[in-house]
C-alpha positions in Angstrom: 0.0 0.0 0.0 1.4 3.4 -1.0 1.8 5.9 1.8 1.9 9.4 0.4 0.5 12.9 0.1 -3.3 13.3 0.0 -3.5 14.8 -3.5 -1.4 12.1 -5.2 -3.8 9.7 -7.0 -1.6 6.7 -6.2 -1.7 7.4 -2.4 -3.6 4.7 -0.5 -2.7 5.8 3.0 -2.3 9.4 4.1 -1.1 11.0 7.3 -2.6 10.4 10.7 -4.2 13.5 12.4 -1.5 14.6 14.8 1.9 13.8 16.3 0.3 12.5 19.5 -1.8 10.1 17.4 1.4 8.9 15.6 3.1 8.3 18.9 0.1 6.4 20.2 0.2 4.1 17.2 3.9 3.6 17.6 3.5 2.8 21.3 0.9 0.1 20.4 3.3 -1.4 17.9 6.0 -1.5 20.6 3.4 -3.0 23.0 2.5 -5.7 20.4 6.2 -6.8 20.4 6.3 -6.9 24.2 3.1 -9.0 24.1 4.9 -11.5 21.9 3.9 -10.3 18.4 6.2 -10.3 15.4 6.2 -7.4 13.0 6.0 -8.8 9.5 6.3 -5.5 7.8 6.1 -1.8 8.5 5.9 -0.5 12.1 7.9 2.7 11.6 7.2 6.3 10.8 7.5 7.2 7.2 9.2 10.4 6.2 8.1 12.1 2.9 10.0 14.8 1.0 9.1 18.5 1.4 6.5 19.9 1.4 5.0 16.8 3.1 7.9 16.3 5.5 5.9 17.8 8.4 3.1 15.2 8.1 2.6 12.3 10.4 2.9 9.2 8.2 3.3 5.7 9.3 4.1 2.5 7.3 1.2 0.0 7.1 2.0 -2.6 9.7 1.2 -6.3 9.9 1.7 -8.1 13.2 1.4 -11.8 13.8 1.5 -14.1 16.8 -0.7 -12.2 19.3 -3.3 -13.8 21.5 -6.9 -12.6 21.0 -6.9 -11.3 24.6 -3.8 -9.1 24.5 -4.2 -5.3 24.8 -3.1 -4.8 21.2 -6.1 -6.8 19.9 -8.6 -5.6 22.5 -8.1 -1.8 22.2 -9.0 0.3 19.2 -5.8 1.8 17.7 -7.3 3.5 14.6 -4.0 3.6 12.8 -2.3 1.7 10.0 -2.0 -1.4 12.0 -3.6 -4.4 10.4 
């Protein structure tokens, strides 16, 4: 999935709304690893070139190996975590 600027027709995932939201998503990705999950892809902030370098973009993330009852699966993240 292509992460990019909102006006690019090829963009499939845009920025999240704020830096605090980005940090929350990243903290859940870290939590998923602490809970025994494996990051198959993504999981990091994505930096775009100017003028979009101030946006809060994150790579689409796929995590495997988590129990259904872990916090990562029980709480709503609303990010690019799949």
